[in-house]
N, C-alpha and C positions, 0 to 999 in steps of 0.2 A: 636648389637642386632642379625644381620643376622648371624654373626660368631657363637654366642652362639647357635642359633636355629639349624644350620647345624651340630655342634658338637653333639647336643642332638640326631639328626638323626642318625649320625654315631654310637653313643653309643647304641642307640636302635637296630641298625642293629647288632652290636657286641653281644648284649644280645640274640637277636633272633638267631644268628648263634650258640652261646654257647648252647642254649636250644635245638636246633635241631641237635647238633653234627658237625657243620660245620668246627670246628677246629680239627677234627680227623686227626691223622697223615696220615693215608692212603689216604684221600682226598686231601692232600696237596702235594702229590708226583708227580702230573702230570706235563708235560713240558709245556713251554710257546709256543705251536705250534698249527697249524690250527686244529680246532675241527671237525673231518670228520667222525670217526666211532661212532656207536651208544653209546657204553659204555662211551667214553670220553665226547660226547655231553651230555649225561644224567647227568654226574657229573658236567659239566659246567652249565647245566640248574639249578642244585641244588645250585651251588655256586652263580648264578647270579639271583635267584628268586626275590630279591628285587629290582634289577635294579638300584642299586646306583653305580656310577662310581667310587667313592672313594673306596668302598668295592670291586668293580671289580679289581682295581689295587692291593689292598693289598692281596686278596684271590687268584688271578690268577697268579701273577708274583713274589710272595715271598714264601719261603718255611719255614716250622716249625715256623710260626709266632704266638706268644701268643696273647690272647685277649688284654692285656694291650698295647703291641706294636701296634696292629691294631688300637686301639682307638687313640693312640699318632700319628700315621701316619695320621689318619683321620683329627686330629686337625691340623697337619702341612699343609696337603693338602687344607683343608677348609681355613685356615689362608691365604694361598697364593692366594686364590681367591678374597681376599679383596683388592689386589693391583689395581684392576680396577672394575668399576661398574658392577653390574649384573642386567639386566632387569627382573623384576618380577611382580606378581600381585600387589605388593605394589607400583610399579612405572609405572602403565599402561600407563599413559599419558606422561611419561618421566620425571616426577617430583615426588620426594620422598614425601610420606605423613607421618605426624608425628603420629606414632603408638607406643603404649607401648607394649613391648615384655614380655609375660607372659609365663614362662616355663610350668607351669601346663597346660595351654590352648593348648600349642603347642604339649605336650605329648598327650593330648586327641585327638587332630586333627590327629595326626600321628596314634593313636590307631584305630580311625575310618577309616583312609585310609587302614591300614592293614587288617581290618575286611571286607572292601569293596573288596580289592584285593583277599582275600581268597575265596570269593564268585565268582569272575570274573575268576580267574586263576585256572583252574581245574588240578588234577594230570595228568601228561603226561606220555604216554607209551614211548615216545622219544621226544627229543628236538632238533631243528636244528637251527644252527647259520651259516650264509652263508659266513663268512669271517674270516680271521685271525686277533684275537684281539691283538696279541703281535708281535713286541713290540708296547706299547702304548707311544706316545710322548705327555706328558702332558704339556699344557699351564696353565690350572687351572683344578681342579677336575671335572669340567663339560664341558670342551673343550678338544678334543683329535682328533688326526689324525690317520686314519686308511684307508685301502683300501676298506672299506665298502661302497656299494651303499646305504645302510640304517642300522640302528642300531637294526633291529628286531631279536627277538628270536621267532621261530615258535614252539609252543607245539603241539604234536599230541596226541589228547585226545580221548578217547573211545567215540563213536558217542552218546551213551545213557547218558554219563555223561557230555555233553556240557551244557553251562548255560541255554538253552531252557528248559531243563528238571527239572530245579528248580521250574518251574510254577506249581502250585497245579493241573491244568487240564492235565499236561503232565507227572507228577511224575510216574515212573515206566514204561513208555512207551518207544518205539524205533521209529526211523525215519520211515516215510511212504515209500511205494514203488512208483516209478515213476508213474505220472498220464498220462492220454491221451493228446497228443500234440494238439495244434490247427490245424484245417484243413487248408491246404494251406502252411503249414510249413513242410519243408522236411530237417531236420537236418541230418548231418553226424556223429554227436557225436564227432567231433574233436574240439580241442581248440588250439589257438597259442601256440606253444612250448615256454616254459619258459617265459611267459608274465609278470611274477612277479619276483621281484629281488631275493627273497629267493630261488627260484628254480634253480638259476644259480650255487648253491653249488653242484648240482647233487644228493642231498638227497631228499627223498620224505617221506611222511607219509604212514605207512602200511594201508592195507584195514581194514575196521572196526573202523578207527580213522578219525577224522577231524582236519585239521591244524588250529590252533587259534593263532593269534598274542598275545604275552604275554604283559600284561598291568603292567606298573611298577609304583612305587612310584612317580618317576619324572614326568610320564604322568599326574597323579592326582594332583600333586603339581602345575603343570602349569595351571591348570584350574582356571577360575575366582572364582569358588567355588567347593567345593567337592560335594555339593549337586546337581549341575548342570552338573557335569562330564559326557560327553558322550551324552549330549542333544543339540539340536539346540535352537536358540533363537525363540521366538514366531513370526510368520509372521503377521503383521499388514496390512491386505488387506480388501478392501471394494468393495462389488459387487454393480455395478450401472447399470442402464438401459439407453441407449442412445436414440437419437431421432428416430432411426430406429427400436426401439424395442429389440435391441440385448443387451445382458448382457456384461458388461465390468468389468474388475478387476483392481483396482487401489491400489497402495501402499499408505497408510495413512501417514507413517513417513518416511522422507528420511534418517534419522540416524538409521541404522539397515540393514536388508537384502534388497538388490536390485536385480532386475531380468531383463533378456532379454529372453522372452519365446515364443514358439509357443504353442497354445492350442486349444482343441476341446471341446465343451460342448453342452448340450441340448439333449442328447441321453443316453442310458444305454450301459456302456463299461465294458467289461469283461477281459480287458488286453490291453497291448500295446507293441510295438517293435520299436527299432531304432538302428542305428549305429552312434557312436559318436567318433570323433577323440580326441586323448588325447594329452594334452600339460602340460607344467610345468609353469604356470603363476606366476609372482612375487606377493607375499603377503606382504603388507607393515609392518604389526606388528604381534605379536603373538596372539592377540585377534581378528584378521580378518581371514576369509578364502575365497576360490575361488573354485567353484565346477560346474560340468556340469551333469545333471542328467535327469531322467524321474520321474514325480509324477503321481501316480494313486490315484485319489481324490473323496471323497464323504463327504456329509454333507454340511453344511453352512460354511461360513469362521468365524464363532463364536467359541464357546468352544467345539463344537462337531465335529470339523474338523477331518476326518480320512484321512490318507495318507500312501502310500506305495512308497518308493523311492529307487532308485539304480543309480549309475554313478560312476564318479571319483572326487576326491577332493584334494586340497592342504590346510592343516590345521596345522599350527605350533603349536597351542595350544594342538590339540588332539594327534598329533603324534610326535612333537618335531623336525620336519624338513619341507623341502619344496618340498618334493617328491609327485607327484600325486598318489593317492591310490584308489583302488577299494573299494567302500562302499556301505552298505545298511542303510535305515533308516525306521522307522514307528512311528506313533502316532495315537491315538484315541481321543485325547482331545486338538487339536491344540498346541501341543508341550509343554503342561503345566507340567503334572505329568506322563504321559505314554510314553512308547517308548524310543528308544535310537539308537545310532549308531551301526552297525555291531552286535557283540555278547556281548555287554556290559551290557546286562540285559537279563532276560528270555523273549523269544519272537520268533525270527527267528530260524528256525531248519535247520542247514547245513547238507547236505547229501553228500557233495563232499569232496574226500580226496587229491585233487590237488590244489584247489583254497583257499587261505587264505583271508578272507574278512578283509579289513583294511591294507593289505600288499601293497608295492609300485609296481607300474606298470612300466614295461620296455619292449620295448623302448617307446619313446614319439615322437611326431611330431616335425618338425623343420621349421622354417620360410624359405620359398622358397626352401624347401628340401622335404625329405620323409614324408609321412603322415602315421600315425598308428592309426587305429581306432578300437574300440571294439563294439560288437553287444550285446544288452540286450533284453530280452523278459520277461515280467511279465504277467501271465494270471491265471485266476480262474479255478481250477479244477472242471469240471462239476459234478463229482462224490461225492467228499467229501467237496467241497466248499473252500478249502485252496487256497492261492495265491502263485504260484510258481515262481522261478526266474531261468532263463536260461541265461548263458553266452556263447559267441562265437556261434559256429554252432552245438547246441544241447547238451551242457554240463549243467546238472542241477546242481545248487548251493545249493538249498534248498527251504524252503517254510515258509510263515507266517501262522499260523493256524487261521482259520476263526474266532474262538471265541475271539481272541484279539480285534476285532473291533465290531463296532455298525452298521454304514451305509455300510461299506464294506462287511458285511456278505452277503449282496445281490449283489450289483454291484457298479460300479464307475459311477459318474455323470460328471466327467471331467478328461481330461488327459493333462498334460503339459510336454513339453520338453524344455530344455534350460539351461541357466546359472544363477548362484546366487552368490553374494559376500556380505560381510559384510562391511559396511561403518560406521567406528567409528569416522569419521571426526577428525583425529588427528590434533592438534594445530588449530582446527576450520575450516580446509579446507577439501574439498572432499578428500577421500583416493586415493592413486595412485595404490591400489590393482587392478591387472589386472583380467579381465574375459576372459576365453578361451585362445587364443593366445596373448591377449593384443593388438590385432588390430581390427579395425572396420570391419563390414561385407562387406562394399564395395570393400575391398581388394581381396575378392574371394579366389579360391582354392589355397592351399598352403601357404597362409598367414592368413587367417581368420579362425576361429573354425567352425565346421558345425555339424549339425544332418542330416542324410539322410535315405532314405527308411523308413519314417514314417508310421506306421500301428497301427490298433487297432483290439481287438478281439470282435466279436459281440456276441449276446445272444446264437447263435448256435455253438459256438466255432469255428468260421471261422476267419482267419486272413485276413483282408481287408484294402486296402488303406484309408487314411484319406479323409474326405470331410469337406469343410468349415474350413480349417485351418486358425486361426488368429494368428497375431504376436503382441507382446506388449513389449515395453521397458520402464521401469520406468523412466530412465533419458537417453534419446537417444544421448545427447551430451557427455555422459560419457561411455555408453555401448549401442550399437544399434543392430538391427536385421533386416534381409531382407529374404522373403520366396520365394520359386519358386517350379516348378515341371517340370520334364523331364522323358524321357523314361528309362534312366539308374538309376537315383537316386529316382524316383517317387517323392513323397513330401519331400522337404528338406528346410533347411535355413542356412544361415550364421549368426553369431551373435559374440558379444564381444567387447571389447574395452580396453583402457589403464587406465580408470578412470580419475584422475585429469589431465586436460590439459587446453589450453587457453579458450576452450568453456565450460569447466567443472571445475569452480574454487572451 
């Protein structure tokens, strides 16, 4: 069944390539060398638009190949993958389910995926791939060895053609000019050099374009469903009032997202700022993730929850690897039908030509070694009301238009900082997916993850220290948190943990 499904995918790719002229003789004359100049990279981008590794091998490393031979090679490569099990959405719990393969349904599914990809992936002025793809040493069509830190292709898209401008209220517009920064914030406009892996190629996107990580068929096929691709699970949180009159937030179901967070509530907030150290936590299976982020929140924790989010995450389902990646998120209905990660839907407007949202971060922190952190600032523009995102020391990434939201059109009522993982309880036990560094807060600097210099933006656009920071861990035996304050770090906390252990069965 799986063999037939994958052959159909190869066949559809071949039809698509024939229709678009991919087998033109001139496009097959390029050498199997590192793609560094603009012309060659553009050809490579066209050749690999669909992101299928079988087709990558046939179109990159063979010359004058006919469509029939291409399909035949696809068949052989796919057949070879059946010599060992492949983990997929059909075997999420590690046990195959009895499903009847229906070719017409599979073709329809792939058609839907292609249509979605056409909306997400915009025409590129230039495409960048940061590593030499040849030679490819195949184990199966979906496993290969290369010197790449990640498998990303970055497309340089004209800024006014990015996905945000598909929104009816943005059609025909262009990105806005930079807003007034919060008072008390003195940025230098510098960003850590080559903090993303794709930048190590030495290539960059030209002015007037934005770098966008290309989404592939394989990205969408990894998702639990194509309808939920690019979206988070809904958070099941209950707001309670304790005996002291303070509101507390508790997770209702242990199977799903779990958190260790610091938060402030009870006031009107117009932004937040923090520095977060970056790690590469182990994630147990494809359908779990581990992230560290800021949440700017308004509304109740019912269906009207509005959030703006930014940080780093490891998500094998979304990206196909275990690299920590810079990400954004938003929702206006508690993660149900609105919002998405990064630029996977119309919403966030990117203005920066050097930072690719969704691209891998490098370097990362090491246990008892060097620590690498990133600074993030989200704030509401006093003039136009849009929510802007700044990375590093003054580098604007882009903004969320205010019309996307209901409650956040005015202000936030809560700000959270911290870690989140998904606990799918594989085999009935708590997951061993790590949060942060994978070590508990008590291990401290160089070993535990941290947030430092926590600040919020007030009604008058002033960046001020937090007051009344509270900390909460859903399951402290699995992931915990410890807060503090000092002259150097201001408000801070350590957080994280290993997940399943003797105290977290």
